[in-house]
A tleap script that builds the chain and sets N, CA, C and O, in Angstrom:
source leaprc.protein.ff14SB
mol = sequence {
  NMET VAL THR THR ALA ASP ASP SER GLU PRO
  VAL ARG LEU THR ALA ARG VAL ARG GLY ARG
  VAL GLN GLY VAL GLY PHE ARG TRP PHE ALA
  ARG ARG VAL ALA GLN SER LEU GLY LEU ALA
  GLY LYS ALA MET ASN LEU PRO ASP GLY SER
  VAL GLU VAL VAL ALA GLU GLY PRO ARG ALA
  ALA CYS GLU ARG PHE VAL ASP ALA LEU ARG
  GLY PRO ALA ALA PRO GLY TYR VAL GLU ALA
  ILE THR ALA GLN TRP SER THR PRO ASP GLY
  MET ARG GLY PHE ARG ILE CASP
}
set mol.1.N position { 15.077 -0.162 34.120 }
set mol.1.CA position { 16.168 0.647 33.632 }
set mol.1.C position { 16.722 1.469 34.793 }
set mol.1.O position { 15.960 2.021 35.586 }
set mol.2.N position { 18.034 1.548 34.890 }
set mol.2.CA position { 18.701 2.336 35.917 }
set mol.2.C position { 18.935 3.727 35.361 }
set mol.2.O position { 19.473 3.883 34.265 }
set mol.3.N position { 18.525 4.748 36.124 }
set mol.3.CA position { 18.685 6.121 35.671 }
set mol.3.C position { 20.030 6.663 36.117 }
set mol.3.O position { 20.410 6.523 37.279 }
set mol.4.N position { 20.749 7.281 35.192 }
set mol.4.CA position { 22.020 7.928 35.499 }
set mol.4.C position { 21.935 9.372 35.050 }
set mol.4.O position { 20.956 9.780 34.424 }
set mol.5.N position { 22.959 10.140 35.369 }
set mol.5.CA position { 22.972 11.547 34.968 }
set mol.5.C position { 22.872 11.675 33.454 }
set mol.5.O position { 22.263 12.623 32.959 }
set mol.6.N position { 23.462 10.730 32.702 }
set mol.6.CA position { 23.426 10.791 31.246 }
set mol.6.C position { 22.027 10.586 30.686 }
set mol.6.O position { 21.749 11.013 29.565 }
set mol.7.N position { 21.130 9.936 31.448 }
set mol.7.CA position { 19.771 9.678 30.976 }
set mol.7.C position { 18.976 10.954 30.741 }
set mol.7.O position { 18.023 10.954 29.963 }
set mol.8.N position { 19.354 12.039 31.403 }
set mol.8.CA position { 18.613 13.288 31.242 }
set mol.8.C position { 19.238 14.200 30.182 }
set mol.8.O position { 18.659 15.227 29.829 }
set mol.9.N position { 20.397 13.834 29.683 }
set mol.9.CA position { 21.047 14.634 28.642 }
set mol.9.C position { 20.218 14.609 27.365 }
set mol.9.O position { 19.771 13.542 26.944 }
set mol.10.N position { 20.008 15.760 26.743 }
set mol.10.CA position { 19.249 15.774 25.491 }
set mol.10.C position { 20.046 15.118 24.364 }
set mol.10.O position { 21.254 15.319 24.237 }
set mol.11.N position { 19.344 14.332 23.553 }
set mol.11.CA position { 19.958 13.628 22.421 }
set mol.11.C position { 19.023 13.700 21.215 }
set mol.11.O position { 17.858 14.083 21.319 }
set mol.12.N position { 19.573 13.321 20.088 }
set mol.12.CA position { 18.783 13.167 18.864 }
set mol.12.C position { 18.881 11.698 18.464 }
set mol.12.O position { 19.974 11.161 18.286 }
set mol.13.N position { 17.743 11.072 18.329 }
set mol.13.CA position { 17.652 9.693 17.891 }
set mol.13.C position { 17.176 9.684 16.445 }
set mol.13.O position { 16.160 10.301 16.123 }
set mol.14.N position { 17.897 8.995 15.579 }
set mol.14.CA position { 17.442 8.751 14.219 }
set mol.14.C position { 17.325 7.247 14.074 }
set mol.14.O position { 18.324 6.530 14.127 }
set mol.15.N position { 16.105 6.771 13.890 }
set mol.15.CA position { 15.861 5.330 13.845 }
set mol.15.C position { 15.218 4.945 12.525 }
set mol.15.O position { 14.273 5.587 12.066 }
set mol.16.N position { 15.741 3.890 11.922 }
set mol.16.CA position { 15.118 3.320 10.725 }
set mol.16.C position { 14.409 2.052 11.171 }
set mol.16.O position { 15.017 1.139 11.730 }
set mol.17.N position { 13.100 2.019 10.908 }
set mol.17.CA position { 12.260 0.894 11.321 }
set mol.17.C position { 11.913 0.089 10.078 }
set mol.17.O position { 11.303 0.596 9.137 }
set mol.18.N position { 12.318 -1.183 10.096 }
set mol.18.CA position { 12.060 -2.069 8.949 }
set mol.18.C position { 11.011 -3.108 9.315 }
set mol.18.O position { 10.890 -3.513 10.471 }
set mol.19.N position { 10.263 -3.525 8.316 }
set mol.19.CA position { 9.211 -4.513 8.500 }
set mol.19.C position { 7.987 -4.086 7.724 }
set mol.19.O position { 8.100 -3.381 6.721 }
set mol.20.N position { 6.819 -4.504 8.175 }
set mol.20.CA position { 5.564 -4.044 7.567 }
set mol.20.C position { 5.084 -2.865 8.394 }
set mol.20.O position { 4.272 -3.011 9.307 }
set mol.21.N position { 5.614 -1.672 8.049 }
set mol.21.CA position { 5.360 -0.478 8.858 }
set mol.21.C position { 4.763 0.678 8.051 }
set mol.21.O position { 4.538 1.758 8.597 }
set mol.22.N position { 4.508 0.462 6.768 }
set mol.22.CA position { 3.842 1.494 5.972 }
set mol.22.C position { 2.411 1.066 5.698 }
set mol.22.O position { 2.135 -0.107 5.445 }
set mol.23.N position { 1.501 2.039 5.753 }
set mol.23.CA position { 0.097 1.768 5.471 }
set mol.23.C position { -0.645 1.117 6.628 }
set mol.23.O position { -1.741 0.588 6.439 }
set mol.24.N position { -0.065 1.147 7.817 }
set mol.24.CA position { -0.687 0.511 8.985 }
set mol.24.C position { -0.849 1.478 10.161 }
set mol.24.O position { -1.243 1.064 11.252 }
set mol.25.N position { -0.545 2.774 9.944 }
set mol.25.CA position { -0.670 3.761 11.014 }
set mol.25.C position { 0.551 3.867 11.902 }
set mol.25.O position { 0.473 4.424 12.997 }
set mol.26.N position { 1.692 3.334 11.444 }
set mol.26.CA position { 2.889 3.324 12.279 }
set mol.26.C position { 3.401 4.730 12.579 }
set mol.26.O position { 3.782 5.011 13.715 }
set mol.27.N position { 3.418 5.615 11.586 }
set mol.27.CA position { 3.914 6.982 11.821 }
set mol.27.C position { 3.047 7.714 12.834 }
set mol.27.O position { 3.559 8.455 13.674 }
set mol.28.N position { 1.744 7.511 12.760 }
set mol.28.CA position { 0.833 8.166 13.702 }
set mol.28.C position { 1.003 7.588 15.104 }
set mol.28.O position { 0.908 8.314 16.093 }
set mol.29.N position { 1.252 6.294 15.190 }
set mol.29.CA position { 1.559 5.660 16.478 }
set mol.29.C position { 2.840 6.269 17.056 }
set mol.29.O position { 2.892 6.609 18.238 }
set mol.30.N position { 3.870 6.404 16.219 }
set mol.30.CA position { 5.136 6.986 16.663 }
set mol.30.C position { 4.920 8.408 17.182 }
set mol.30.O position { 5.484 8.793 18.206 }
set mol.31.N position { 4.113 9.172 16.480 }
set mol.31.CA position { 3.827 10.550 16.905 }
set mol.31.C position { 3.140 10.569 18.272 }
set mol.31.O position { 3.510 11.348 19.151 }
set mol.32.N position { 2.149 9.713 18.440 }
set mol.32.CA position { 1.415 9.666 19.703 }
set mol.32.C position { 2.335 9.292 20.866 }
set mol.32.O position { 2.272 9.908 21.929 }
set mol.33.N position { 3.184 8.292 20.668 }
set mol.33.CA position { 4.109 7.866 21.725 }
set mol.33.C position { 5.119 8.967 22.019 }
set mol.33.O position { 5.391 9.272 23.180 }
set mol.34.N position { 5.675 9.565 20.966 }
set mol.34.CA position { 6.659 10.633 21.163 }
set mol.34.C position { 6.059 11.787 21.959 }
set mol.34.O position { 6.687 12.303 22.883 }
set mol.35.N position { 4.857 12.185 21.603 }
set mol.35.CA position { 4.213 13.282 22.324 }
set mol.35.C position { 3.963 12.914 23.776 }
set mol.35.O position { 4.107 13.759 24.659 }
set mol.36.N position { 3.592 11.667 24.039 }
set mol.36.CA position { 3.341 11.248 25.421 }
set mol.36.C position { 4.626 11.261 26.251 }
set mol.36.O position { 4.579 11.400 27.473 }
set mol.37.N position { 5.770 11.115 25.581 }
set mol.37.CA position { 7.059 11.135 26.269 }
set mol.37.C position { 7.708 12.518 26.269 }
set mol.37.O position { 8.803 12.692 26.805 }
set mol.38.N position { 7.036 13.499 25.670 }
set mol.38.CA position { 7.567 14.858 25.618 }
set mol.38.C position { 8.686 15.045 24.611 }
set mol.38.O position { 9.529 15.926 24.777 }
set mol.39.N position { 8.704 14.226 23.569 }
set mol.39.CA position { 9.750 14.295 22.551 }
set mol.39.C position { 9.296 15.097 21.339 }
set mol.39.O position { 8.113 15.106 20.999 }
set mol.40.N position { 10.224 15.759 20.701 }
set mol.40.CA position { 9.981 16.443 19.433 }
set mol.40.C position { 10.552 15.577 18.323 }
set mol.40.O position { 11.404 14.725 18.577 }
set mol.41.N position { 10.090 15.788 17.090 }
set mol.41.CA position { 10.672 15.032 15.990 }
set mol.41.C position { 9.780 14.908 14.783 }
set mol.41.O position { 8.935 15.763 14.518 }
set mol.42.N position { 9.986 13.805 14.040 }
set mol.42.CA position { 9.218 13.571 12.822 }
set mol.42.C position { 9.275 12.088 12.476 }
set mol.42.O position { 10.137 11.352 12.955 }
set mol.43.N position { 8.340 11.673 11.636 }
set mol.43.CA position { 8.318 10.301 11.106 }
set mol.43.C position { 7.974 10.384 9.633 }
set mol.43.O position { 7.070 11.119 9.236 }
set mol.44.N position { 8.714 9.612 8.807 }
set mol.44.CA position { 8.444 9.643 7.369 }
set mol.44.C position { 8.649 8.270 6.749 }
set mol.44.O position { 9.530 7.506 7.143 }
set mol.45.N position { 7.799 7.981 5.758 }
set mol.45.CA position { 7.963 6.767 4.973 }
set mol.45.C position { 9.161 6.936 4.051 }
set mol.45.O position { 9.390 8.018 3.511 }
set mol.46.N position { 9.927 5.857 3.872 }
set mol.46.CA position { 11.049 5.856 2.944 }
set mol.46.C position { 10.701 4.973 1.748 }
set mol.46.O position { 9.876 4.067 1.868 }
set mol.47.N position { 11.318 5.225 0.602 }
set mol.47.CA position { 10.978 4.478 -0.609 }
set mol.47.C position { 11.160 2.964 -0.497 }
set mol.47.O position { 10.495 2.218 -1.215 }
set mol.48.N position { 12.041 2.494 0.384 }
set mol.48.CA position { 12.283 1.049 0.506 }
set mol.48.C position { 11.261 0.330 1.380 }
set mol.48.O position { 11.399 -0.867 1.632 }
set mol.49.N position { 10.232 1.051 1.849 }
set mol.49.CA position { 9.193 0.446 2.670 }
set mol.49.C position { 9.424 0.584 4.162 }
set mol.49.O position { 8.582 0.172 4.959 }
set mol.50.N position { 10.559 1.160 4.550 }
set mol.50.CA position { 10.832 1.374 5.971 }
set mol.50.C position { 10.304 2.750 6.390 }
set mol.50.O position { 9.843 3.534 5.561 }
set mol.51.N position { 10.382 3.021 7.682 }
set mol.51.CA position { 9.989 4.320 8.232 }
set mol.51.C position { 11.184 4.884 8.977 }
set mol.51.O position { 11.822 4.185 9.764 }
set mol.52.N position { 11.486 6.154 8.727 }
set mol.52.CA position { 12.516 6.838 9.502 }
set mol.52.C position { 11.831 7.685 10.554 }
set mol.52.O position { 10.901 8.438 10.263 }
set mol.53.N position { 12.310 7.549 11.787 }
set mol.53.CA position { 11.775 8.312 12.900 }
set mol.53.C position { 12.924 9.090 13.522 }
set mol.53.O position { 13.975 8.524 13.823 }
set mol.54.N position { 12.723 10.378 13.712 }
set mol.54.CA position { 13.695 11.230 14.387 }
set mol.54.C position { 13.023 11.768 15.633 }
set mol.54.O position { 11.893 12.252 15.577 }
set mol.55.N position { 13.723 11.682 16.769 }
set mol.55.CA position { 13.169 12.194 18.015 }
set mol.55.C position { 14.266 12.886 18.807 }
set mol.55.O position { 15.415 12.445 18.818 }
set mol.56.N position { 13.900 13.965 19.464 }
set mol.56.CA position { 14.839 14.688 20.315 }
set mol.56.C position { 14.236 14.870 21.702 }
set mol.56.O position { 13.047 15.149 21.853 }
set mol.57.N position { 15.086 14.705 22.707 }
set mol.57.CA position { 14.680 14.875 24.089 }
set mol.57.C position { 15.652 14.139 24.992 }
set mol.57.O position { 16.724 13.732 24.544 }
set mol.58.N position { 15.296 13.965 26.250 }
set mol.58.CA position { 16.176 13.246 27.170 }
set mol.58.C position { 16.443 11.816 26.691 }
set mol.58.O position { 15.547 11.146 26.176 }
set mol.59.N position { 17.673 11.363 26.866 }
set mol.59.CA position { 18.054 10.039 26.373 }
set mol.59.C position { 17.136 8.943 26.920 }
set mol.59.O position { 16.756 8.036 26.179 }
set mol.60.N position { 16.781 9.012 28.188 }
set mol.60.CA position { 15.923 7.977 28.774 }
set mol.60.C position { 14.568 7.921 28.064 }
set mol.60.O position { 14.041 6.837 27.814 }
set mol.61.N position { 14.011 9.080 27.742 }
set mol.61.CA position { 12.722 9.118 27.031 }
set mol.61.C position { 12.881 8.570 25.616 }
set mol.61.O position { 11.999 7.866 25.125 }
set mol.62.N position { 13.989 8.884 24.959 }
set mol.62.CA position { 14.228 8.360 23.608 }
set mol.62.C position { 14.391 6.844 23.645 }
set mol.62.O position { 13.938 6.159 22.728 }
set mol.63.N position { 15.021 6.313 24.671 }
set mol.63.CA position { 15.166 4.859 24.788 }
set mol.63.C position { 13.808 4.191 25.019 }
set mol.63.O position { 13.540 3.125 24.464 }
set mol.64.N position { 12.957 4.809 25.832 }
set mol.64.CA position { 11.594 4.284 26.027 }
set mol.64.C position { 10.811 4.340 24.716 }
set mol.64.O position { 10.003 3.457 24.426 }
set mol.65.N position { 11.059 5.384 23.931 }
set mol.65.CA position { 10.422 5.540 22.629 }
set mol.65.C position { 10.782 4.371 21.711 }
set mol.65.O position { 9.902 3.777 21.088 }
set mol.66.N position { 12.062 4.042 21.626 }
set mol.66.CA position { 12.500 2.917 20.792 }
set mol.66.C position { 11.860 1.624 21.280 }
set mol.66.O position { 11.416 0.807 20.473 }
set mol.67.N position { 11.811 1.435 22.589 }
set mol.67.CA position { 11.164 0.230 23.143 }
set mol.67.C position { 9.710 0.142 22.701 }
set mol.67.O position { 9.227 -0.936 22.354 }
set mol.68.N position { 9.005 1.286 22.715 }
set mol.68.CA position { 7.594 1.296 22.305 }
set mol.68.C position { 7.448 1.005 20.818 }
set mol.68.O position { 6.501 0.333 20.409 }
set mol.69.N position { 8.379 1.503 20.004 }
set mol.69.CA position { 8.306 1.276 18.561 }
set mol.69.C position { 8.441 -0.206 18.219 }
set mol.69.O position { 7.889 -0.659 17.217 }
set mol.70.N position { 9.164 -0.960 19.033 }
set mol.70.CA position { 9.310 -2.397 18.765 }
set mol.70.C position { 8.388 -3.235 19.649 }
set mol.70.O position { 8.422 -4.464 19.600 }
set mol.71.N position { 7.579 -2.574 20.446 }
set mol.71.CA position { 6.700 -3.268 21.382 }
set mol.71.C position { 5.438 -3.817 20.744 }
set mol.71.O position { 5.171 -3.576 19.567 }
set mol.72.N position { 4.663 -4.557 21.526 }
set mol.72.CA position { 3.462 -5.224 21.005 }
set mol.72.C position { 2.336 -4.270 20.587 }
set mol.72.O position { 1.466 -4.663 19.810 }
set mol.73.N position { 2.333 -3.049 21.076 }
set mol.73.CA position { 1.271 -2.104 20.718 }
set mol.73.C position { 1.516 -1.438 19.358 }
set mol.73.O position { 0.604 -0.830 18.797 }
set mol.74.N position { 2.732 -1.548 18.830 }
set mol.74.CA position { 3.050 -0.914 17.545 }
set mol.74.C position { 2.274 -1.584 16.418 }
set mol.74.O position { 2.238 -2.813 16.344 }
set mol.75.N position { 1.653 -0.799 15.541 }
set mol.75.CA position { 0.909 -1.397 14.424 }
set mol.75.C position { 1.849 -2.008 13.393 }
set mol.75.O position { 3.006 -1.606 13.274 }
set mol.76.N position { 1.342 -2.972 12.661 }
set mol.76.CA position { 2.141 -3.628 11.637 }
set mol.76.C position { 3.059 -4.670 12.256 }
set mol.76.O position { 2.718 -5.313 13.249 }
set mol.77.N position { 4.222 -4.823 11.655 }
set mol.77.CA position { 5.198 -5.799 12.129 }
set mol.77.C position { 6.588 -5.186 12.000 }
set mol.77.O position { 7.008 -4.828 10.900 }
set mol.78.N position { 7.299 -5.064 13.109 }
set mol.78.CA position { 8.645 -4.497 13.116 }
set mol.78.C position { 9.647 -5.637 13.091 }
set mol.78.O position { 9.698 -6.452 14.012 }
set mol.79.N position { 10.448 -5.692 12.028 }
set mol.79.CA position { 11.507 -6.696 11.922 }
set mol.79.C position { 12.767 -6.247 12.642 }
set mol.79.O position { 13.402 -7.032 13.347 }
set mol.80.N position { 13.128 -4.971 12.460 }
set mol.80.CA position { 14.369 -4.458 13.037 }
set mol.80.C position { 14.313 -2.944 13.144 }
set mol.80.O position { 13.631 -2.267 12.374 }
set mol.81.N position { 15.052 -2.432 14.125 }
set mol.81.CA position { 15.219 -0.989 14.278 }
set mol.81.C position { 16.717 -0.716 14.384 }
set mol.81.O position { 17.410 -1.300 15.218 }
set mol.82.N position { 17.202 0.174 13.533 }
set mol.82.CA position { 18.582 0.622 13.595 }
set mol.82.C position { 18.570 2.039 14.149 }
set mol.82.O position { 17.956 2.931 13.563 }
set mol.83.N position { 19.245 2.251 15.273 }
set mol.83.CA position { 19.225 3.556 15.939 }
set mol.83.C position { 20.601 4.216 15.873 }
set mol.83.O position { 21.627 3.566 16.075 }
set mol.84.N position { 20.601 5.507 15.589 }
set mol.84.CA position { 21.812 6.319 15.633 }
set mol.84.C position { 21.567 7.464 16.595 }
set mol.84.O position { 20.482 8.046 16.612 }
set mol.85.N position { 22.567 7.788 17.394 }
set mol.85.CA position { 22.460 8.835 18.407 }
set mol.85.C position { 23.383 9.982 18.040 }
set mol.85.O position { 24.521 9.768 17.624 }
set mol.86.N position { 22.881 11.211 18.198 }
set mol.86.CA position { 23.690 12.389 17.896 }
set mol.86.C position { 23.229 13.560 18.756 }
set mol.86.O position { 22.381 13.411 19.635 }
set mol.87.N position { 23.805 14.724 18.484 }
set mol.87.CA position { 23.474 15.950 19.208 }
set mol.87.C position { 22.156 16.514 18.675 }
set mol.87.O position { 21.959 16.563 17.461 }
set mol.88.N position { 21.249 16.941 19.564 }
set mol.88.CA position { 19.962 17.484 19.098 }
set mol.88.C position { 20.129 18.798 18.349 }
set mol.88.O position { 21.071 19.556 18.580 }
set mol.89.N position { 19.172 19.050 17.432 }
set mol.89.CA position { 19.163 20.283 16.634 }
set mol.89.C position { 18.163 21.311 17.163 }
set mol.89.O position { 18.108 22.433 16.659 }
set mol.90.N position { 17.384 20.945 18.163 }
set mol.90.CA position { 16.384 21.866 18.693 }
set mol.90.C position { 15.043 21.778 18.004 }
set mol.90.O position { 14.358 22.789 17.852 }
set mol.91.N position { 14.647 20.570 17.577 }
set mol.91.CA position { 13.349 20.386 16.925 }
set mol.91.C position { 12.218 20.733 17.898 }
set mol.91.O position { 12.367 20.631 19.116 }
set mol.92.N position { 11.094 21.141 17.328 }
set mol.92.CA position { 9.893 21.437 18.124 }
set mol.92.C position { 8.716 20.714 17.499 }
set mol.92.O position { 8.615 20.612 16.276 }
set mol.93.N position { 7.822 20.208 18.350 }
set mol.93.CA position { 6.654 19.504 17.849 }
set mol.93.C position { 7.043 18.158 17.262 }
set mol.93.O position { 8.208 17.764 17.299 }
set mol.94.N position { 6.053 17.458 16.720 }
set mol.94.CA position { 6.310 16.181 16.055 }
set mol.94.C position { 5.466 16.139 14.805 }
set mol.94.O position { 4.238 16.189 14.872 }
set mol.95.N position { 6.119 16.049 13.671 }
set mol.95.CA position { 5.386 16.094 12.397 }
set mol.95.C position { 5.467 14.748 11.659 }
set mol.95.O position { 6.377 13.944 11.863 }
set mol.96.N position { 4.490 14.556 10.814 }
set mol.96.CA position { 4.441 13.391 9.936 }
set mol.96.C position { 4.758 13.887 8.530 }
set mol.96.O position { 4.054 14.745 7.997 }
set mol.97.N position { 5.801 13.358 7.940 }
set mol.97.CA position { 6.180 13.746 6.568 }
set mol.97.C position { 5.743 12.678 5.592 }
set mol.97.O position { 5.967 12.812 4.389 }
savepdb mol mol.pdb
quit
């Protein structure tokens, strides 16, 4: 990945992860990865069987986060990730809802 000035700009990532991602430790995996990247946010199961993950921090770290969520170390099976980018709200810590 090529780093640009925009890579350090703080962003808010809202990602919906679809697949077999509930009941397999996916939210806890997301929390561990986010913390290792210095990101704040949350992960929650949704009624349709997907997981919503919100993360705030530098754009480059959020992009690495998405890569990890679809990577081979992620528990379960990820079919697709839909990501939306917006302005951060100033979240602190990373919680599991």
